[in-house]
C-alpha positions in Angstrom: 13.3 -32.3 -1.3 10.1 -30.1 -1.2 10.8 -26.5 -0.3 9.7 -25.5 3.1 6.4 -23.6 3.1 6.2 -20.2 4.7 2.4 -20.5 5.3 0.6 -23.4 6.8 -2.4 -23.0 4.8 -3.1 -21.3 1.4 -6.2 -21.1 -0.7 -5.4 -19.6 -4.1 -8.2 -19.0 -6.6 -7.9 -19.8 -10.3 -7.5 -16.7 -12.4 -10.9 -14.9 -12.8 -12.3 -15.6 -16.3 -14.0 -12.4 -16.3 -10.9 -10.5 -15.3 -7.8 -12.5 -16.6 -4.9 -12.0 -14.2 -6.9 -11.2 -11.1 -6.3 -13.7 -8.2 -7.9 -14.0 -4.7 -5.7 -15.6 -1.9 -6.6 -16.5 1.6 -3.7 -17.7 4.0 -3.1 -18.4 7.6 -1.0 -15.4 8.7 1.5 -15.7 11.4 1.7 -12.0 12.0 -2.1 -11.9 12.5 -2.6 -15.3 14.1 -5.6 -15.8 11.9 -6.7 -16.0 8.2 -5.9 -13.1 5.9 -6.9 -12.2 2.3 -5.2 -10.7 -0.6 -6.1 -9.7 -4.2 -3.4 -9.8 -6.7 -3.1 -8.7 -10.4 -0.7 -10.2 -12.8 -0.8 -7.9 -16.0 -0.9 -9.2 -19.5 2.7 -8.9 -20.5 5.7 -10.7 -22.0 7.7 -9.9 -18.9 8.1 -13.0 -16.6 6.5 -12.6 -13.1 9.9 -12.7 -11.3 10.9 -9.6 -13.3 7.8 -7.6 -12.4 8.1 -4.8 -9.8 5.4 -5.3 -7.0 3.1 -2.3 -6.1 1.3 -2.9 -2.8 -2.0 -1.0 -2.6 -3.6 -0.4 0.9 -7.3 0.2 1.3 -9.0 2.6 3.7 -11.3 2.1 6.7 -14.3 -0.2 6.2 -12.7 -1.9 3.3 -11.1 -5.0 2.4 -8.6 -6.7 -0.1 -11.2 -6.3 -3.0 -11.6 -2.6 -2.6 -8.9 -1.4 -4.9 -9.9 -3.8 -7.7 -13.6 -3.7 -7.6 -14.1 -0.1 -6.4 -11.0 1.5 -7.6 -10.5 -0.6 -10.9 -6.8 -0.5 -10.1 -6.0 -3.4 -12.2 -7.7 -1.8 -15.2 -5.9 1.4 -14.8 -2.6 -0.4 -14.6 -3.2 -2.7 -17.7 -4.3 0.5 -19.7 -1.2 2.3 -18.9 1.0 -0.7 -19.6 -0.7 -1.1 -23.0 -0.4 2.5 -23.8 3.3 2.3 -22.8 2.9 5.0 -20.2 4.6 2.7 -17.7 6.5 -0.5 -17.6 4.8 -3.8 -16.6 4.1 -4.0 -12.8 2.1 -6.3 -10.6 -0.4 -5.3 -7.9 -0.8 -6.8 -4.5 -3.9 -5.4 -2.7 -4.1 -7.0 0.9 -6.8 -6.8 3.5 -5.7 -4.7 6.4 -6.5 -7.6 8.7 -10.0 -6.9 9.2 -9.7 -5.5 12.8 -12.6 -3.3 13.8 -13.3 -0.5 11.4 -9.6 -0.4 10.4 -6.3 -1.8 11.8 -4.3 1.2 10.8 -1.7 -1.3 9.5 -0.1 -0.9 12.8 1.4 -3.4 15.4 -1.3 -4.1 18.0 -0.8 -5.8 21.3 -1.5 -9.4 20.0 -1.4 -9.0 16.2 1.1 -7.4 13.9 -0.7 -5.8 11.0 2.5 -4.0 10.0 4.4 -7.1 9.6 1.5 -8.7 7.6 2.0 -6.0 5.0 5.9 -5.5 4.9 6.9 -9.1 5.4 4.3 -11.6 4.5 2.5 -10.0 1.5 5.7 -9.9 -0.7 6.6 -13.3 0.4 3.2 -14.7 -0.4 3.0 -13.4 -4.0 6.5 -14.6 -4.7 5.9 -18.1 -3.3 2.3 -18.5 -4.9 2.8 -16.7 -8.1 6.4 -16.1 -8.6 6.2 -12.2 -8.6 9.4 -10.3 -7.9 12.8 -11.7 -7.3 14.2 -12.3 -3.9 16.0 -9.1 -2.5 14.0 -6.7 -4.6 12.5 -3.5 -3.2 8.8 -2.9 -3.7 6.4 0.1 -4.0 3.6 0.9 -1.5 0.7 3.2 -1.9 -2.7 3.7 -0.1 -5.7 5.9 0.4 -7.0 7.3 3.6 -6.0 4.9 6.4 -4.0 3.1 3.6 -2.3 6.4 2.9 -1.3 6.5 6.6 0.0 3.1 6.3 1.9 3.6 3.0 3.6 6.8 4.0 4.5 5.5 7.5 5.7 2.0 6.3 7.4 3.5 3.2 9.5 5.8 5.4 10.1 3.2 8.2 11.3 0.5 5.9 13.6 2.2 3.2 15.2 -1.2 2.7 11.9 -2.7 1.5 10.4 0.2 -0.4 11.9 1.9 -3.3 9.2 4.6 -3.4 5.8 5.3 -1.7 2.7 7.3 -2.1 -0.4 8.4 -0.4 -3.8 9.5 -1.5 -6.2 11.5 0.9 -4.0 10.3 3.7 -4.4 10.3 7.4 -1.3 11.9 8.5 -1.4 11.2 12.3 -2.9 8.4 14.2 -5.2 10.7 16.1 -7.2 11.4 12.8 -8.3 7.8 12.8 -11.0 8.9 15.3 -12.7 10.7 12.4 -13.7 7.5 11.0 -13.6 4.6 13.4 -15.9 3.8 16.3 -13.4 1.8 18.2 -11.6 3.8 21.0 -8.1 4.7 19.9 -6.7 3.3 23.2 -7.8 -0.2 22.0 -5.1 -0.1 19.3 -2.3 0.1 22.0 -0.6 2.3 19.5 3.1 3.1 20.4 4.0 6.9 20.4 6.6 6.1 17.7 4.1 4.8 15.4 1.6 7.7 15.5 3.0 10.3 13.2 4.0 10.2 9.5 5.9 13.3 9.9 8.0 12.1 12.8 8.7 8.7 11.0 9.9 10.6 7.9 12.0 12.9 9.9 13.6 10.0 11.8 14.5 8.2 8.5 15.1 11.1 6.4 18.6 10.1 5.2 17.5 6.7 4.1 13.9 7.0 2.7 13.3 6.6 -0.9 11.4 9.3 -3.0 7.7 9.8 -2.1 4.6 11.7 -3.1 1.0 12.4 -1.8 -2.0 14.2 -2.8 -5.4 15.2 -1.5 -8.7 16.5 -2.8 -9.7 20.2 -2.3 -12.9 19.3 -0.7 -11.6 16.4 1.4 -11.9 16.7 5.1 -8.2 15.6 5.5 -6.9 18.4 3.2 -5.7 20.6 6.1 -3.7 17.7 7.5 -2.0 17.0 4.3 -1.3 20.7 3.8 0.2 20.9 7.3 2.4 17.7 6.5 3.6 19.4 3.3 4.5 22.6 5.0 6.4 20.8 7.7 8.4 18.8 5.2 9.2 21.9 3.4 10.6 23.6 6.7 12.7 20.4 7.2 14.0 20.4 3.6 12.6 16.9 2.9 12.3 16.4 -0.9 8.7 15.1 -1.7 5.9 15.7 -4.2 2.5 17.1 -3.0 -0.5 17.9 -5.2 -4.0 19.2 -4.7 -6.7 18.2 -7.1 -10.4 18.8 -7.3 -12.4 16.2 -5.4 -13.3 14.7 -2.0 -12.8 11.5 0.0 -14.4 9.2 -2.5 -13.4 6.4 -5.0 -13.9 8.5 -8.0 -10.9 10.6 -6.8 -8.7 7.7 -5.9 -9.4 5.8 -9.2 -8.5 8.9 -11.1 -5.3 9.8 -9.3 -3.8 6.3 -9.0 -2.4 7.2 -12.3 0.0 9.8 -10.8 1.3 7.1 -8.3 1.9 4.6 -11.0 3.6 7.2 -13.1 5.8 8.2 -10.1 6.8 4.6 -9.3 7.6 4.0 -13.1 10.0 6.9 -12.8 11.9 5.2 -9.9 11.7 1.6 -11.1 15.6 1.7 -11.4 15.7 1.6 -7.5 13.8 -1.8 -7.2 16.6 -4.1 -8.1 19.3 -4.1 -5.4 
C-alpha cells in the first residue's frame, strides 16, 4: 500500500550539478492555498539524512527561497564549518515566505497561514521528499530582518517544535514592517498577539529553548534590537545578544550566520526528543 501523500503536487529538482546537495522544490501548499517554493541543502557527510538536524532559514522582505543560498552563500558556510569540524552535520531548509506583497511577515493572514507553512509544512516536506530529520525531532530556526522577526517569534511561540532560535538584524515588532513594505499594515490583518517578539517571549518564557540575536552597529534596526535586549534583561530572560560592525546587508548576514550555526551546534542535544 502506497503511503498517503501530504502534498497534492510536488516538483523536486535534481541536485544542482554546480552545487551538489542543493535542491529546489515547488509544492501546492494547503496552508497558503497556492504553490510555494523551498531551497534545501543536504551537506556532504556520512551521516544519513534522517539523522541530520534541520535548520530553517527565513529570508527578509523582497526576497525568496533562493536568497539565503545565492545571496548569503549559506550552504557554503555550512559545508565549510562541517568540513572543518566546527559544527556537526546539519541540513538547511530555506523556504520562501509565501511571496505575499513585499513580505508576508511569516504571519497568519486572513485567508493564508504563512506561519503554518513554515512551522508545519516545511519540516514535513523535507522529511517526505529527502528523508531529512526523524519524526518527532525538534528543529532550529533563524532569519534576517523580517525573517528575524519570524524566527524569534515562531521560535518562542512553538517551543515544542524548535530546540533553539536566532535572529540577525531583526524586526522586533510588527510596526517596524512599515520601514520596508509598501502595503498598508492593516492589510495583514495581524492579530495583536502576533505583533511583538518581546510579548511572545514573555508569554512562553518557561518553555522556550535557548536563543540569540545580533545586529549591525550601523543598521537602522539597531535601536529596536537594543531595546529588546534591555527588556529581556529586565525580565531576567536568558539570551545572547551581540552587536557587530556592519549594516543591513548581505555581507553582514553571510558573515554572522556562522554565530548562529555555532550556537545551534551547542544545543544539538535538545533536538532529539
